[in-house]
N, C-alpha and C positions, 0 to 999 in steps of 0.2 A: 690715577694712572692714565696717561694719554691713550686715546683710541688707537688701535693697531699695534700696541706694544704688549708683549706677553710677559711671562714671569722673568725676573732678573733684568728687565729693561731691554730685552732683545726684541726686535721687530718680528712679528709673526711670519713675515716673508722669509726670514732666514730658516725657520723650521720647514717651510714649504720648499725652499731651495735645497736643503739637505734631503728631504723626502724625494724630490725630483731627481737629484743626483743618484741616490740609491736605486731608484726605479730605472733610470737610464743604464746604470751598470748592470742590473739584473737582466734588462732587455738585451744588452750587448752580449752578456754571457750566454743567453739562450740562443743567440744567433751565431756564436762562435763555433767553428767546426770542431768536431771531436777528433782528438789526435789519434793517429793510428798506433797500434801496439808497437813497442820497441821490437825490432827484429834482431835476431842473433847475428853474430859477426860472421858466421860460416856462410859462404856464398851458395852452398848447395840448398840451404833453406830459404834463400831470398827469392822473391819473384823475379822472373827473367828481365822485366822492364826496369828493375833497379840496377842491373849490372851490364846490360847490353842495349843496343839500339832496338827500337820497335816501330811498327807501323800500325796505325789505327785501322782495324778491319771494319768495325761498326762504330758509328758515332755515339756520343753520350746519350743514353736513353734511360727512362725510369725503370726500376727493377720490377719484375713481375712478382706476384705473391710467392711463387715457388722460389725465385731467385733470392728474395728477401730472407726466406727461411733457410735456404740451402747454402748460400755463399756469404762469407764474412765481408766481402767488399761492399755489399749493399748496405751494411749497417751504419756507416758513418754519414753518407750523403743521400742514400736512396736512389742513386744513379750509378750506372756502370757503362764502360765502353769495352768492347772486345778488341784486344790487341794481338799482334803476331810479332814475336821476337825475331830479329834478323838472323842471328847466329844459330840458335837452337831450334828455330822454326816451331816453337811452342805457341799455342794459342791460350791466352789467359784473359781473365776479366780484371779490369782496373777500376777502382772507384774514381769518380769524376764529379765535377760541379757543373750543372747545366746552366745555360744562359738564362733560362726562364727562372730558375731558382735564384740566381744572382740578381736578376731584375727585381724579384719580389723582395729580397733582402735589402736591396738599395732603396726601394720605395718605402719600406717599413722604417728604415733609418731616416730617410728624408722626412717622413711624417712625424717621427719622434722629434726631430730637430725643429721643425716648424711649430709643433705643439709647445715645446719648451720655450721657443722664442716668443710665441704669443703670450704665454703665461708671464714671462718676465717683462714683456712690453706692458702688459696690464699692471704689473706690480710697479713699474717705473711711473706710469701715469698716476696711479693711486698715491704713491709716495710724493710725487711732485705736487699734487693737489694738497696733500697734508702740509707740506712745507710752505706752499703759497698761503694757505689759511693761517698758519702760524705767523708768517711774516706780516700779513695784513692785520692780524690781531695785535701784534707787537706795535705796528705803526699806529693803529687806532688808539691803543693805550697811551702811547707817547703824545699823541695829539690831545687826548682828553686831559692829560696831566698839565698841559700848558695853560 
């Protein structure tokens, strides 16, 4: 059996390829935002920012330990902003995504992409060397048979 070929004649790189695909999918699922619970159709139960205009009173900031335990808005992202609804004049907290958190997510994704690209670039180089050796061996055998 040639070097670099696994069971059933498949190159070992394909197993690595599928492993990396699954790893990347798991990484993306870990970074995906958690969906908020479905809200009932009744507008009285809805937060005011879903049914009317609002103004941001305090910018997006990390939740304190107390807020994380006391409010459900902190659960999905860990960041909240204080808003004031225009018509009802109610002040509420709304979950938000901070620029810093987005930046960290972006660089994690970029790192994963670069890592996968490097792995596959190495696999291409290794495969090309194998094919070159096979071609040279074939030419050498043809020359010897003359």
